KEDO-160174 format. One line per field, with one value per residue (C-alpha): residue number from 1; chain; x, z, y. Coordinates in pm, 1 decimal. Example, Ala and Ser with C-alpha at 12.3 -4.5 7.8 and 13.67 -1.06 7.14 Angstrom:
KEDO-160174
resi <- (1,2)
chain <- (A,A)
x <- (1230.0,1367.0)
z <- (780.0,714.0)
y <- (-450.0,-106.0)
//
This chain:
KEDO-160174
resi <- (1,2,3,4,5,6,7,8,9,10,11,12,13,14,15,16,17,18,19,20,21,22,23,24,25,26,27,28,29,30,31,32,33,34,35,36,37,38,39,40,41,42,43,44,45,46,47,48,49,50,51,52,53,54,55,56,57,58,59,60,61,62,63,64,65,66,67,68,69,70,71,72,73,74,75,76,77,78,79,80,81,82,83,84,85,86,87,88,89,90,91,92,93,94,95,96,97,98,99,100,101,102,103,104,105,106,107,108,109,110,111,112,113,114,115,116,117,118,119,120,121,122,123,124,125,126,127,128,129,130,131,132,133,134,135,136,137,138,139,140,141,142,143,144,145,146,147,148,149,150,151,152,153,154,155,156,157,158,159,160,161,162,163,164,165,166,167,168,169,170,171,172,173,174,175,176,177,178,179,180,181,182,183,184,185,186,187,188,189,190,191,192,193,194,195,196,197,198,199,200,201,202,203,204,205,206,207,208,209,210,211,212,213,214,215,216,217,218,219,220,221,222,223,224,225,226,227,228,229,230,231,232,233,234,235,236,237,238,239,240,241,242,243,244,245,246,247,248,249,250,251,252,253,254,255,256,257,258,259,260,261,262,263,264,265,266,267,268,269,270,271,272,273,274,275,276,277,278,279,280,281,282,283,284,285,286,287,288,289,290,291,292,293,294,295,296,297,298,299,300,301,302,303,304,305,306,307,308,309,310,311,312,313,314,315,316,317,318,319,320,321,322,323,324,325,326,327,328,329,330,331,332,333,334,335,336,337,338,339,340,341,342,343,344,345,346,347,348,349,350,351,352,353,354,355,356,357,358,359)
chain <- (A,A,A,A,A,A,A,A,A,A,A,A,A,A,A,A,A,A,A,A,A,A,A,A,A,A,A,A,A,A,A,A,A,A,A,A,A,A,A,A,A,A,A,A,A,A,A,A,A,A,A,A,A,A,A,A,A,A,A,A,A,A,A,A,A,A,A,A,A,A,A,A,A,A,A,A,A,A,A,A,A,A,A,A,A,A,A,A,A,A,A,A,A,A,A,A,A,A,A,A,A,A,A,A,A,A,A,A,A,A,A,A,A,A,A,A,A,A,A,A,A,A,A,A,A,A,A,A,A,A,A,A,A,A,A,A,A,A,A,A,A,A,A,A,A,A,A,A,A,A,A,A,A,A,A,A,A,A,A,A,A,A,A,A,A,A,A,A,A,A,A,A,A,A,A,A,A,A,A,A,A,A,A,A,A,A,A,A,A,A,A,A,A,A,A,A,A,A,A,A,A,A,A,A,A,A,A,A,A,A,A,A,A,A,A,A,A,A,A,A,A,A,A,A,A,A,A,A,A,A,A,A,A,A,A,A,A,A,A,A,A,A,A,A,A,A,A,A,A,A,A,A,A,A,A,A,A,A,A,A,A,A,A,A,A,A,A,A,A,A,A,A,A,A,A,A,A,A,A,A,A,A,A,A,A,A,A,A,A,A,A,A,A,A,A,A,A,A,A,A,A,A,A,A,A,A,A,A,A,A,A,A,A,A,A,A,A,A,A,A,A,A,A,A,A,A,A,A,A,A,A,A,A,A,A,A,A,A,A,A,A,A,A,A,A,A,A,A,A,A,A,A,A,A,A,A,A,A,A)
x <- (-4161.0,-3956.0,-3786.5,-3421.7,-3242.1,-3471.9,-3308.7,-3374.6,-3536.1,-3288.2,-3290.5,-3269.5,-3398.2,-3381.8,-3439.0,-3168.7,-2934.0,-3051.1,-2959.0,-2625.6,-2549.3,-2660.0,-2437.6,-2154.6,-2181.3,-2197.7,-1908.5,-2162.4,-2351.4,-2612.8,-2861.9,-2792.5,-2739.8,-3068.9,-3272.1,-3113.7,-3220.9,-3584.9,-3578.0,-3363.9,-3544.9,-3528.7,-3291.4,-3049.5,-3096.9,-2813.2,-2787.4,-2577.4,-2563.9,-2294.9,-2093.8,-1803.3,-1549.6,-1835.6,-1706.1,-1862.2,-1651.6,-1780.4,-2131.7,-2302.3,-2385.2,-2377.3,-2590.8,-2633.5,-2698.8,-2436.0,-2415.0,-2246.0,-2215.2,-1956.0,-1736.8,-1449.0,-1211.2,-1490.7,-1368.2,-1491.1,-1237.7,-1368.4,-1699.0,-1900.2,-1985.4,-1996.0,-2221.2,-2274.1,-2299.8,-2065.5,-2019.6,-1920.0,-1906.9,-1634.5,-1381.4,-1103.2,-897.9,-1144.2,-1009.0,-1130.4,-862.7,-954.2,-1306.0,-1517.3,-1530.1,-1650.8,-1814.9,-1860.6,-1916.9,-1668.1,-1728.4,-1562.4,-1547.3,-1269.4,-1019.0,-778.8,-517.9,-769.4,-642.3,-752.4,-474.6,-592.0,-933.9,-1109.7,-1205.3,-1268.0,-1430.0,-1513.7,-1568.9,-1317.8,-1374.9,-1167.1,-1155.9,-903.3,-668.8,-392.6,-170.8,-384.0,-257.0,-372.6,-108.6,-199.8,-539.0,-714.1,-788.4,-862.4,-1052.9,-1111.5,-1210.7,-935.2,-980.0,-867.7,-816.7,-575.7,-312.6,-40.1,213.9,-33.4,111.1,24.4,287.4,204.4,-139.0,-315.3,-400.0,-445.4,-646.4,-727.4,-810.0,-589.3,-628.1,-520.8,-458.3,-216.0,6.4,318.7,506.2,324.4,497.3,432.5,707.8,598.5,254.8,108.3,-9.9,-46.6,-278.7,-314.1,-405.9,-197.4,-250.2,-201.1,-102.9,128.7,395.8,670.2,877.1,698.4,881.8,909.4,1105.0,990.8,674.8,490.5,422.6,364.4,144.2,50.8,-25.0,171.7,97.5,120.5,255.3,422.7,710.3,1029.6,1198.9,1133.9,1289.1,1366.7,1613.0,1527.0,1528.2,1356.6,1609.4,1833.4,1665.9,1650.9,1762.4,2023.6,2138.3,1842.5,1489.9,1333.0,1295.9,924.8,827.7,1155.9,988.1,764.1,1036.9,1251.8,996.6,881.8,1177.1,1500.3,1641.4,1582.5,1723.8,1504.6,1642.5,1425.0,1436.0,1355.3,1270.8,1059.9,1252.7,1181.0,1253.4,1616.7,1720.7,1600.9,1788.0,2109.8,2048.6,2022.9,2381.2,2495.3,2392.9,2551.1,2870.3,2846.5,2762.8,3022.5,3304.5,3164.8,3056.8,3131.2,3024.7,2739.3,2434.9,2164.0,1873.0,1581.0,1251.2,1002.4,920.8,673.6,624.0,651.7,417.9,500.5,836.2,920.0,1109.6,1293.3,1341.1,1634.6,1680.8,2004.3,2039.0,2362.7,2560.8,2551.9,2597.1,2314.6,2471.6,2793.3,2589.7,2395.7,2731.4,2883.6,2567.0,2601.5,2964.4,2883.0,2596.2,2818.5,3116.2,2879.4,2727.1,3072.8,3240.8,3067.3,3276.4,3142.3,2756.3,2835.2,2960.0,2650.0,2451.9,2621.3,2632.8,2239.1,2177.8,2011.2,1988.5,1799.1,1828.8,1851.7,1696.9,1911.1,2208.1,1999.5,1803.0,1883.1,1922.3,1851.8,1854.0,1591.5,1597.8,1366.0,1208.4,1118.3,1256.0,1210.8,1537.1,1819.3,1870.7,2219.1,2265.0,2553.2,2785.5)
z <- (1159.0,1073.6,753.0,860.4,552.7,298.3,19.2,20.6,-310.7,-552.8,-624.0,-1015.0,-1266.0,-1649.5,-1775.8,-1606.9,-1709.9,-2067.6,-2100.5,-1946.5,-2178.3,-2485.3,-2362.7,-2344.7,-2689.8,-2841.5,-2577.5,-2528.7,-2194.2,-2359.9,-2316.1,-1962.0,-1875.3,-2014.5,-1826.0,-1496.0,-1578.3,-1647.2,-1348.4,-1089.7,-803.2,-895.6,-740.4,-918.2,-872.6,-1026.9,-752.3,-886.6,-1228.6,-1501.1,-1613.4,-1702.8,-1953.4,-2027.6,-2123.2,-1831.3,-1842.6,-1687.9,-1634.7,-1329.1,-1078.4,-771.5,-494.3,-703.1,-565.7,-725.8,-450.8,-564.9,-903.7,-1144.7,-1307.9,-1395.6,-1654.5,-1649.9,-1753.1,-1511.7,-1591.4,-1446.6,-1354.7,-1051.7,-779.2,-510.4,-196.1,-424.8,-261.8,-385.9,-119.3,-191.7,-569.2,-816.6,-963.4,-1028.0,-1326.0,-1345.2,-1443.1,-1195.0,-1211.6,-1159.0,-1033.6,-761.4,-502.7,-228.4,59.7,-111.8,28.8,-93.8,209.6,120.2,-265.3,-473.1,-642.6,-715.0,-984.0,-1038.2,-1137.8,-880.3,-951.8,-866.9,-784.8,-474.5,-182.6,105.0,379.2,189.0,351.9,215.0,518.5,427.8,75.1,-151.4,-309.6,-368.7,-659.4,-714.7,-861.1,-593.7,-693.1,-600.4,-465.7,-173.8,101.6,376.4,662.1,461.3,650.2,550.2,841.7,775.7,384.8,176.7,29.1,-16.8,-318.0,-373.5,-518.4,-281.6,-380.1,-296.9,-204.4,57.5,378.8,622.9,933.1,751.0,953.8,832.9,1166.1,1103.3,735.2,530.3,346.8,286.6,-23.8,-102.7,-244.6,7.3,-151.0,-45.8,97.3,343.2,671.6,887.2,1180.6,1014.4,1235.1,1145.4,1470.6,1453.9,1035.2,881.3,692.9,609.6,277.2,227.8,58.0,270.9,104.3,164.6,356.5,597.1,903.3,1182.4,1443.3,1311.2,1543.7,1485.9,1809.0,1745.5,1418.9,1226.8,1028.5,950.7,716.0,522.8,187.4,281.2,16.8,-317.2,-555.2,-316.0,-347.4,-0.8,272.1,611.8,854.5,629.6,794.6,976.4,1052.1,1307.1,1665.6,1805.3,1859.1,1709.3,1432.1,1656.3,1886.3,1566.3,1480.5,1792.3,2036.7,1819.0,1868.0,1541.2,1347.1,1176.7,868.6,785.6,422.4,369.2,4.6,-149.2,-233.2,-468.4,-505.7,-673.7,-350.4,-139.9,-359.0,-279.5,85.7,67.5,-95.6,181.1,450.9,247.0,210.2,640.8,714.2,477.9,646.1,989.2,963.2,1336.6,1522.2,1309.8,1117.8,1009.5,766.1,638.4,853.1,696.9,485.6,683.3,695.8,981.2,869.9,507.0,506.5,434.3,658.6,661.1,996.4,1032.7,1242.3,1441.9,1439.0,1565.4,1731.5,2113.6,2105.5,1926.3,1905.9,1751.3,1501.7,1381.5,1395.2,1179.2,930.8,849.8,781.2,523.0,378.9,319.3,198.8,-80.0,-145.5,-173.7,-387.2,-721.6,-806.0,-465.6,-578.0,-944.0,-773.2,-572.2,-883.5,-1068.0,-819.4,-765.7,-1135.4,-1153.1,-1364.2,-1272.4,-1157.4,-768.5,-540.7,-237.3,-279.7,-336.1,-11.9,308.0,561.0,935.7,1198.6,1452.2,1772.4,1908.3,2142.6,1840.3,1976.9,1696.0,1866.4,1939.0,1548.5,1423.1,1096.4,867.1,767.1)
y <- (-2527.3,-2195.0,-2107.0,-2239.6,-2411.0,-2248.6,-2033.6,-1684.8,-1561.8,-1437.4,-1078.3,-1049.6,-846.5,-970.3,-656.5,-475.0,-805.5,-797.8,-424.0,-442.0,-730.5,-533.0,-225.9,-499.6,-622.1,-275.3,-147.2,174.8,269.4,486.4,264.4,180.9,559.1,645.0,355.0,464.2,839.0,715.3,490.4,643.3,499.5,165.1,-83.8,-241.4,-610.5,-827.2,-1110.1,-1388.3,-1247.1,-1362.8,-1101.8,-1308.8,-1134.5,-862.5,-480.6,-271.0,30.6,342.4,169.5,315.1,38.0,231.8,82.6,-233.7,-560.9,-792.1,-1028.7,-1383.3,-1232.6,-1352.2,-1083.8,-1325.6,-1131.1,-837.3,-501.7,-240.4,35.1,368.8,229.1,336.8,65.3,304.1,153.9,-160.7,-525.2,-752.2,-967.5,-1360.5,-1211.1,-1349.9,-1089.4,-1286.1,-1159.1,-843.0,-500.3,-220.7,5.0,379.8,267.0,412.2,156.9,369.4,218.8,-83.9,-444.6,-701.7,-943.8,-1279.7,-1160.6,-1322.2,-1059.7,-1307.6,-1124.8,-837.6,-505.2,-218.5,30.3,381.7,249.0,411.4,184.6,446.3,290.7,-36.8,-336.0,-613.6,-846.8,-1192.4,-1074.5,-1269.6,-1000.0,-1266.3,-1140.3,-830.7,-513.0,-229.8,12.5,340.2,220.3,436.6,203.8,502.6,370.4,30.8,-280.7,-552.8,-760.9,-1135.5,-1039.8,-1235.9,-999.2,-1235.8,-1106.9,-804.6,-486.7,-226.6,14.9,373.4,258.6,471.8,243.9,538.5,423.4,81.7,-241.1,-503.2,-707.2,-1066.3,-1010.1,-1211.2,-980.3,-1234.7,-1127.6,-811.5,-517.8,-224.3,21.5,375.1,251.2,476.3,291.8,588.7,476.1,136.9,-185.7,-459.2,-617.5,-1003.2,-978.3,-1180.1,-982.0,-1234.8,-1134.2,-817.3,-499.7,-223.4,59.9,403.5,281.6,536.0,370.0,642.2,567.2,238.8,-58.9,-401.8,-600.1,-997.1,-938.1,-1225.8,-1202.9,-1384.6,-1149.9,-854.5,-663.5,-317.0,-203.0,-4.8,-303.7,-537.8,-823.6,-816.5,-1032.2,-856.5,-1009.2,-1145.9,-1475.5,-1554.6,-1501.7,-1254.7,-1401.3,-1419.3,-1058.9,-910.6,-761.8,-570.3,-450.8,-329.8,-97.3,22.1,-0.5,43.3,382.0,620.9,933.8,1159.0,1334.2,1611.4,1802.0,2134.3,2080.9,1795.3,1473.1,1195.8,816.8,912.2,1097.6,783.4,555.0,795.4,803.3,435.6,408.9,649.7,407.8,128.2,307.8,366.1,24.9,-139.1,60.3,33.7,-343.8,-428.5,-128.7,43.7,-53.9,199.0,147.5,353.4,268.7,491.5,807.8,1036.3,1422.9,1721.2,1965.8,2051.2,1911.9,1529.1,1328.3,1013.2,803.7,572.8,297.6,239.4,-125.3,-128.4,190.0,245.9,608.0,793.6,1135.4,963.4,804.9,1108.9,1302.7,1038.6,1010.4,1412.2,1383.5,1113.1,1309.0,1631.0,1425.6,1259.5,1619.4,1776.7,1496.4,1428.6,1120.0,958.2,1044.4,917.0,573.2,546.5,623.4,339.0,105.4,131.8,143.7,462.5,778.4,1093.1,1454.2,1433.7,1694.9,1543.3,1739.2,2043.6,2049.5,2146.7,1857.8,1873.8,1596.0,1615.6,1500.8,1238.3,1470.9,1639.3,1967.5,2275.8,2458.0,2188.7,2088.9,1937.1,2100.1,2004.3,2314.2)
//
């Protein structure tokens, strides 16, 4: 008879656990720091440990075996979990913000409602991880494995998802404002109801994406398409086949500038409701310059659409009353760089010579 069905021996150190419990009670990590300094070759064995509600801020748990550990509501702010194994662990409602999670193993872990804001998950394994309602704002997911992850209603605004693998991920209802999805793989992912304003989607892969609608305005309130849902494969075509306009800015631009640009597009679309529709597709970069890529949803002649857009930009730039009207309508107040920045239209062949520049 083989060993099939027999439970593997739990890898657990009572000594290590007791020290960490003591540190949690004192809210002081010195005892743990000293232990690690004198036992730097020892493996951290905390499989299935109970750290629910514990205070573990700044604790060095790099390389630890925390498989199936329970860390519900634990405070791990600015701790070090790089290279640790938390597969199957329960971190519901845990605070893990600004934490080093590089190359971590979160396979099948539960991070429901967890706070991972500004955490570093570079090259982490988050296969089938539950991130529902999690705060992942400004988190770094560079090259992370998020295959089959549940990110529904998660806050991924300003997050870094460069080359992340989100194949089969469920991202419905997530906030992707200004998220960087450059070269990310979203094949067969579900994206219904995501907030997409100012996201960077250069060179992403979206084959087989399932999406009924999105919210692409600054406030994340206007459903698009407004009166219907995307047809099958329409979302994919919308971001890969529709004609686009690229606006390049010679100075930096901020969120206030994008909101004003959105107001200009609203003005154009309202005045030309039956002939023309333009919307912001993504925010990207050409070298050191930022650029905004727009989608022409309606309008047959691309050159005339570009000319119309530039005329509108110039008109608003030269008319303080129009600018104030847009700012008031969008309920924003701040200093804008948009009207001080030189703006050019870059043709889709990316020619560096033949540009159309506002006079």
